[in-house]
C-alpha positions in Angstrom: 0.0 0.0 0.0 2.9 2.4 0.7 4.2 2.1 -2.8 0.8 2.8 -4.3 0.3 5.8 -2.0 3.7 7.2 -3.1 2.8 6.8 -6.8 -0.5 8.5 -6.2 1.3 11.4 -4.5 3.8 11.6 -7.4 0.8 11.8 -9.8 -0.2 15.0 -8.1 -2.3 14.2 -5.1 -2.5 16.9 -2.5 -4.0 14.6 0.1 -4.2 10.9 0.5 -6.2 9.1 3.2 -6.3 5.4 3.9 -9.8 3.9 4.1 -11.1 0.5 5.2 -11.0 -2.4 2.7 -7.5 -1.6 1.4 -8.8 1.7 -0.2 -7.4 5.2 -0.6 -9.1 8.5 -0.9 -7.0 11.1 -2.7 -7.5 14.7 -3.9 -5.7 15.3 -7.2 -6.1 17.4 -10.3 -8.5 16.0 -12.9 -5.6 15.9 -15.4 -3.9 13.3 -13.2 -6.7 10.8 -13.2 -5.4 8.8 -16.2 -2.0 8.6 -14.6 -3.5 7.2 -11.4 -5.5 4.7 -13.3 -2.3 3.3 -14.8 -0.7 2.6 -11.4 -0.1 -1.1 -10.8 -2.3 -2.2 -7.8 -5.1 0.3 -8.5 -8.2 -1.8 -9.3 -10.8 1.0 -9.7 -11.1 4.7 -9.5 -14.2 6.7 -8.4 -14.5 10.4 -9.1 -15.9 13.0 -6.7 -17.6 11.8 -3.6 -18.9 8.6 -5.1 -17.7 6.5 -2.2 -19.1 6.6 1.3 -17.5 4.9 4.3 -20.2 3.5 6.6 -19.7 3.4 10.3 -18.9 0.0 11.7 -17.2 -1.3 8.6 
């Protein structure tokens, strides 16, 4: 996970937060999304606030 976080940061993320279920939430420029999608270990990317972490999970 640390390697993926570093690559997301290098892609231009200004903040990265670890979430449950081996997930990350990152804030980055729209122009960096394609670069993040190409990072090995990234299985899916959701834009905006499409993911909600529920209490107790």
